[in-house]
LUMBATI-437702 format. One record per residue (C-alpha): residue number from 1; x, y, z. Coordinates in nm, 3 decimals. Example, Ala and Ser with C-alpha at 12.3 -4.5 7.8 and 13.67 -1.06 7.14 Angstrom:
milo, px, py, pz
1, 1.230, -0.450, 0.780
2, 1.367, -0.106, 0.714
# end
This chain:
milo, px, py, pz
1, 10.618, 11.767, 8.297
2, 10.604, 11.657, 8.688
3, 10.858, 11.644, 8.879
4, 10.967, 11.254, 8.985
5, 11.076, 11.228, 9.330
6, 11.353, 11.019, 9.433
7, 11.309, 10.689, 9.572
8, 11.480, 10.453, 9.773
9, 11.404, 10.031, 9.567
10, 11.484, 9.710, 9.806
11, 11.610, 9.374, 9.595
12, 11.366, 9.181, 9.786
13, 11.081, 9.385, 9.612
14, 11.232, 9.471, 9.343
15, 11.066, 9.237, 9.092
16, 10.883, 9.191, 8.765
17, 10.525, 9.339, 8.823
18, 10.557, 9.508, 9.163
19, 10.682, 9.851, 9.140
20, 10.688, 10.033, 9.461
21, 10.967, 10.306, 9.665
22, 11.014, 10.400, 9.989
23, 11.038, 10.776, 9.941
24, 11.246, 11.048, 10.141
25, 11.174, 11.371, 10.212
26, 11.320, 11.513, 9.875
27, 11.160, 11.628, 9.612
28, 10.902, 11.800, 9.684
29, 10.733, 12.146, 9.666
30, 10.709, 12.218, 10.113
31, 10.807, 12.467, 10.264
32, 11.003, 12.443, 10.617
33, 10.951, 12.267, 10.826
34, 10.809, 12.053, 10.583
35, 11.008, 12.064, 10.351
36, 11.020, 11.914, 10.071
37, 10.796, 11.637, 9.981
38, 10.583, 11.637, 10.352
39, 10.275, 11.356, 10.221
40, 10.082, 11.450, 10.554
41, 9.724, 11.579, 10.484
42, 9.681, 11.572, 10.824
43, 10.001, 11.778, 10.905
44, 9.936, 12.182, 10.904
45, 10.152, 12.212, 10.595
46, 9.995, 12.433, 10.296
47, 9.719, 12.189, 10.160
48, 9.798, 12.212, 9.794
49, 10.179, 12.207, 9.824
50, 10.048, 11.840, 10.046
51, 9.858, 11.784, 9.723
52, 10.130, 11.850, 9.536
53, 10.401, 11.620, 9.676
54, 10.091, 11.340, 9.652
55, 10.053, 11.412, 9.309
56, 10.480, 11.346, 9.227
57, 10.455, 11.030, 9.414
58, 10.144, 10.892, 9.206
59, 10.344, 11.013, 8.867
60, 10.655, 10.828, 8.963
61, 10.461, 10.511, 8.982
62, 10.214, 10.663, 8.603
63, 9.872, 10.696, 8.834
64, 9.660, 11.007, 8.873
65, 9.652, 11.066, 9.243
66, 9.343, 10.954, 9.374
67, 9.516, 10.608, 9.272
68, 9.719, 10.699, 9.582
69, 9.558, 10.510, 9.887
70, 9.675, 10.639, 10.247
71, 9.476, 10.573, 10.550
72, 9.373, 10.823, 10.793
73, 9.627, 10.587, 11.123
74, 9.523, 10.526, 11.410
75, 9.819, 10.320, 11.565
76, 9.530, 10.024, 11.484
77, 9.502, 9.670, 11.403
78, 9.292, 9.683, 11.139
79, 9.418, 9.600, 10.751
80, 9.163, 9.706, 10.487
81, 9.133, 9.525, 10.195
82, 9.062, 9.783, 9.884
83, 8.973, 9.708, 9.510
84, 8.893, 10.078, 9.380
85, 9.020, 10.464, 9.480
86, 8.869, 10.610, 9.823
87, 8.559, 10.768, 9.735
88, 8.493, 11.177, 9.764
89, 8.884, 11.158, 9.883
90, 8.771, 10.954, 10.190
91, 9.062, 10.814, 10.418
92, 8.970, 10.554, 10.661
93, 9.089, 10.488, 10.989
94, 9.343, 10.204, 10.954
95, 9.717, 10.071, 10.951
96, 9.701, 9.814, 10.664
97, 9.528, 9.817, 10.283
98, 9.574, 9.520, 10.102
99, 9.506, 9.474, 9.724
100, 9.523, 9.237, 9.382
101, 9.412, 9.504, 9.226
102, 9.680, 9.632, 9.007
103, 9.697, 10.005, 8.905
104, 9.648, 10.056, 9.306
105, 9.954, 10.261, 9.474
106, 9.872, 10.130, 9.892
107, 10.138, 10.433, 10.084
108, 10.251, 10.370, 10.450
109, 10.279, 10.722, 10.614
110, 10.579, 10.777, 10.852
111, 10.820, 11.020, 11.050
112, 10.981, 10.717, 11.267
113, 10.686, 10.467, 11.269
114, 10.766, 10.185, 11.038
115, 10.620, 10.139, 10.701
116, 10.612, 9.774, 10.600
117, 10.563, 9.737, 10.214
118, 10.415, 9.374, 10.157
119, 10.478, 9.149, 9.803
120, 10.329, 8.817, 9.699
121, 10.423, 8.869, 9.301
122, 10.352, 8.456, 9.238
123, 9.965, 8.525, 9.336
124, 9.971, 8.919, 9.325
125, 9.850, 9.019, 9.601
126, 10.045, 9.329, 9.773
127, 10.008, 9.579, 10.153
128, 10.128, 9.840, 10.304
129, 10.119, 9.859, 10.671
130, 10.174, 10.116, 10.949
131, 10.372, 9.990, 11.220
132, 10.451, 10.246, 11.523
133, 10.517, 10.043, 11.887
134, 10.163, 10.014, 11.936
135, 10.022, 9.886, 11.613
136, 10.295, 9.642, 11.573
137, 10.258, 9.524, 11.944
138, 9.866, 9.494, 11.861
139, 9.907, 9.284, 11.560
140, 9.895, 9.520, 11.243
141, 10.175, 9.288, 11.075
142, 9.895, 9.015, 11.144
143, 9.589, 9.248, 11.031
144, 9.802, 9.284, 10.714
145, 9.959, 8.910, 10.624
146, 9.584, 8.716, 10.753
147, 9.416, 8.958, 10.487
148, 9.688, 8.883, 10.216
149, 9.562, 8.567, 10.260
150, 9.245, 8.564, 10.199
151, 9.346, 8.750, 9.937
152, 9.462, 8.453, 9.769
153, 9.837, 8.476, 9.926
154, 10.031, 8.220, 9.969
155, 10.275, 8.255, 10.323
156, 10.591, 8.097, 10.099
157, 10.575, 8.337, 9.863
158, 10.510, 8.613, 10.052
159, 10.810, 8.842, 10.141
160, 10.823, 9.222, 10.337
161, 11.034, 9.480, 10.420
162, 11.079, 9.717, 10.655
163, 11.129, 10.064, 10.574
164, 11.298, 10.369, 10.716
165, 11.215, 10.429, 11.149
166, 11.340, 10.534, 11.405
167, 11.595, 10.268, 11.508
168, 11.696, 10.162, 11.832
169, 11.990, 10.371, 11.932
170, 11.766, 10.696, 11.884
171, 11.463, 10.535, 12.077
172, 11.465, 10.608, 12.423
173, 11.199, 10.531, 12.622
174, 11.036, 10.435, 12.979
175, 11.109, 10.083, 13.109
176, 10.740, 10.099, 13.138
177, 10.735, 10.000, 12.787
178, 10.938, 9.704, 12.850
179, 10.720, 9.592, 13.103
180, 10.402, 9.631, 12.883
181, 10.524, 9.459, 12.611
182, 10.642, 9.183, 12.834
183, 10.303, 9.171, 12.920
184, 10.181, 9.091, 12.576
185, 10.456, 8.954, 12.440
186, 10.710, 8.671, 12.572
187, 10.912, 8.731, 12.266
188, 10.978, 9.120, 12.362
189, 11.205, 9.140, 12.594
190, 11.488, 9.056, 12.346
191, 11.475, 9.413, 12.147
192, 11.484, 9.621, 12.487
193, 11.822, 9.700, 12.575
194, 11.941, 9.927, 12.877
195, 11.953, 10.334, 12.877
196, 12.128, 10.597, 13.002
197, 12.007, 10.581, 13.313
198, 11.771, 10.298, 13.522
199, 11.407, 10.407, 13.433
200, 11.504, 10.415, 13.019
201, 11.555, 10.138, 12.762
202, 11.646, 10.124, 12.391
203, 11.373, 9.984, 12.150
204, 11.457, 9.854, 11.844
205, 11.152, 9.832, 11.637
206, 11.190, 9.702, 11.313
207, 11.403, 9.382, 11.447
208, 11.071, 9.345, 11.628
209, 10.886, 9.384, 11.371
210, 11.027, 9.133, 11.165
211, 11.084, 8.887, 11.475
212, 10.690, 8.937, 11.409
213, 10.695, 8.847, 11.063
214, 10.934, 8.586, 11.098
215, 10.683, 8.424, 11.398
216, 10.378, 8.447, 11.156
217, 10.599, 8.222, 10.917
218, 10.659, 8.501, 10.636
219, 11.107, 8.382, 10.548
220, 11.208, 8.676, 10.281
221, 11.223, 8.944, 10.511
222, 11.436, 9.230, 10.537
223, 11.470, 9.617, 10.670
224, 11.638, 9.899, 10.481
225, 11.814, 9.986, 10.811
226, 11.777, 10.379, 10.810
227, 11.718, 10.532, 11.101
228, 11.442, 10.843, 11.068
229, 11.547, 10.994, 11.355
230, 11.898, 11.014, 11.309
231, 11.900, 11.105, 10.918
232, 11.762, 11.420, 10.868
233, 11.901, 11.536, 10.574
234, 11.674, 11.244, 10.373
235, 11.416, 11.173, 10.668
236, 11.082, 11.349, 10.894
237, 11.094, 11.258, 11.241
238, 10.855, 11.333, 11.505
239, 11.070, 11.174, 11.739
240, 11.406, 11.522, 11.613
241, 11.101, 11.759, 11.590
242, 11.019, 11.774, 11.936
243, 11.401, 11.737, 12.061
244, 11.409, 12.080, 11.814
245, 11.153, 12.215, 11.954
246, 10.962, 12.321, 11.575
247, 10.610, 12.261, 11.612
248, 10.573, 12.002, 11.336
249, 10.702, 11.815, 11.072
250, 10.617, 11.597, 10.733
251, 10.513, 11.235, 10.655
252, 10.710, 10.992, 10.478
253, 10.556, 10.762, 10.236
254, 10.632, 10.349, 10.153
255, 10.397, 10.243, 9.888
256, 10.347, 9.938, 9.664
257, 10.176, 9.886, 9.364
258, 10.086, 9.551, 9.081
259, 10.119, 9.671, 8.829
260, 9.863, 9.588, 8.536
261, 9.931, 9.293, 8.301
# end
């Protein structure tokens, strides 16, 4: 019998016809520093362990591993529409996935970046997206929403939850980030506060993602408010791994699926 890893649900997405989950680092088979539910095929973890972890996540949706779809994430504004499993286990370079096809599990990997899960339960379109600062600024959220609309989603019915990611108190960046954002997005300064020194800022990544959603017209939004960097017992974190001198880190997954009717 397959072991099913724990996952967190959010009431905004806990709907008839929709299955979702924000998975933690718990419930897998990988060894340190990837312990234990590392989903990252691009990590240096034992690939057989990663495959077993992915199989467990897929099984939690009552699907085979080939129905768990994740991208080779490149911090882009590319969102793909998917209607079948990837051929030969190919992972396209993209950061958003959209489908109106039941039974496909769309996943976003993260280890501080923001995973976003979207659903229009009325028109039966779902999506996942990976948004680091570069992707969020570059438009991955809007690209994903536009792809949903093309598939028949209605903006009035779309809802989105920002999953576990690095929170502002843990996300200190150089002041150059604020200037880079301001050059492109005049609404961005509100998401930076002073850091520990004049050349530092703290950036609110989930708050910025929520603003971009609302600015596009999505009215039903939320964040789980978990801090991947600060909550090491539950989450992998790129920044925490760097601070502690670890050579690599695991990847979390957040996933969503239309249930077959």
